[in-house]
Each structure stands twice: as structure tokens, then as C-alpha cells.
N, C-alpha and C positions, 0 to 999 in steps of 0.2 A: 441478397442484401446484404448490406455493409453499415460500419457504422455510419452515424450522420456527421457532418462536421462539427456542428457544436456538439457531438458527443467529444471528437478529439480535440475539437478546443478545451472542453471541458477534463479530457483526462490528461493532456498536456499540461494546466497548470495545475491538476491536484500532482500528478508528480513533480514536478519544479517544487511545488509547494512543500514536499514530504522529501525530496531530495535535499532541498535548504534546511530539514531539522535534523536531516542527518539520519532519516531512514535507510535501511537493507533492503537491497535485492528487489528493488521495484520492478514490476514486471506489469503489461497492462491486456488483455485478452479482448477478440473483436469476437464477442458472444451473442449477435447479433441474426446470425443464422442460427443457431439453436434454440435462442433464448427470445419471445416475443415482450416482454414485461423489461427487456434495457438492454441497449446497445453494446454496451463495455464493459469490464470488470475493471479494478486496478487493485494490485495487490503490493503490499510496503509490512514491512517491519522493524523491530527496535525490540534491543536487549531487557527495556523493564518498561514500565505501567506505566511510568510516567511518562517517558519519553514517545509512549506508544500515543498518552493524550496529549500530549504537542505537538506531535505530527497533527493526530486530526482537528486538533485545533489551527493551528495553521492551514492546512486545506481547507477547513469550514469558512474562516478568515479571506482568504484567499481569490476563493471563489467567488465566496458575496462582494467584495469588493469589486475587481478584477471584472466579473463577469456576471453581477446579478446577481447569480444561483447561490440557491439555498435547497439544503436537504429537506424533503419530506419527511426521513425518516433518518432518527438516529439510535443506533443500539448499542450496548454492550459498553456505555459510559460510565458504571460503576465500579465495574474490578480494572476495567482498562486493558482487558485481557486481549480481546478483539470486540473492534469497534467497527462499527458500520453505519458507513454515510449513504442512504439512497436519493438521487440526484435523479431517480424516472432516467434520464437518459444514461447515467452512467451508474455504478455502485462501488464504492470503494472501501477495499479492507485493510484495515492496518491494522496486525496482528502482533502480540508479544511474538517473537522467535520462538520461540517452545510450541506454541500455539500454532504457528506454523509449519512448523515439521512435524506436527502431529496431524493437523488437520488435511496439508499437501492438496493445496485447494490446485496450484499448477499440475496437480497429478489427473485430475477433474477435466480440465480446461485444455489441456494440453492438445486436443483438437482442433481448437479453435487456434485463427491467426493470432499473431500476437502482432502487436501498433508500436510503429515507430514512436520513440518518447527522446525526452530531452536530453542535449549528451551527458548533464548531471546524474538525471537518471537510470541513464545506461551501466554509469560509471559506479553503480553503488550493489550492482550484479555480484555475489560471490564475498560482500561485507560483511555476512551474519557468521559464516565459516570465519572468514580473518577475525571478529572477532572474540567468537567463540576458543577458537585456537590461544588466541592473547589471555584469554583469561585465565586456562590451565585445566585441568580435569577437577580441582577445589576450590574455582571461582576465583583464585587468585593471582595478577598481574601478571604474566609469564610462568602462569605453575607454580610460584614461589611461594610460600604462606607469610600470608602477614602478620 
């Protein structure tokens, strides 16, 4: 079994919306062979809580406006460290970069096929690491103290 055309349409729209809001490391997996509850997962991250919320809001708005899709469940909104949008056909995970590293969902789903995403979404790969390096060990830009 593979992800349906509707699932792919939702994944691509969500990935583009996340990329438009500068999400990091956007990736999608076809989990339809291992899970019966959904076809695909989209993972994205951001370096701060405010941006996580902004990405989630943009995905939700874009999928509703362009595709008439509304999530049946939205979890993690209050802390904005890991927000889950469940559209039944797909599940979107937008995580704070620290949670992304800690929970390493990619490790759990590495045996599932990756889905092709829009070029803007693919271009986000490695952005979290670039951002962390630019911040330096003390959190200041370029590692300099502010």
C-alpha cells in the first residue's frame, strides 16, 4: 500500500507552507505500509516557539483555504514545542529544534520511503544545523557575546 493521491497533495501543500515560514529540515515519510491510521508523516522544525506556532498556523490556514482540509486534532499548542496536526490522511509534526534532536522521529521512520517534496521544502535540509552554528555555543550570532 502507498500513500494516496490526496495524502500526497496534503503533504506537498503542508511542506510548501512550512518552507514559506522558514521551517528547518522538512521531510516526509510514507508510513502507509506500517500504520493503518495514516498514510504519511511530515516533519519540520524551527529554532523557537514563536516560529513553531507560525509554521503550524500557516500549514493549517493553507490546507484549509487551498484544499478544504481541517485537522481533526491539534495537540501541543500551548507550549509550542511540538505541535501535531492530525488530518487523518497525514499527520504533521512541527517541533522546536531541541525536541527534534531529542525525539529523533527520523530514526523511528527511517525504514519508510521518503516522499518527494517541493523544491523549497527540500532546500530546508540542514538549515537547523546551519542556524545552530551561526548562533554559536553561547547563543549569540557567530558565537560572539552580545
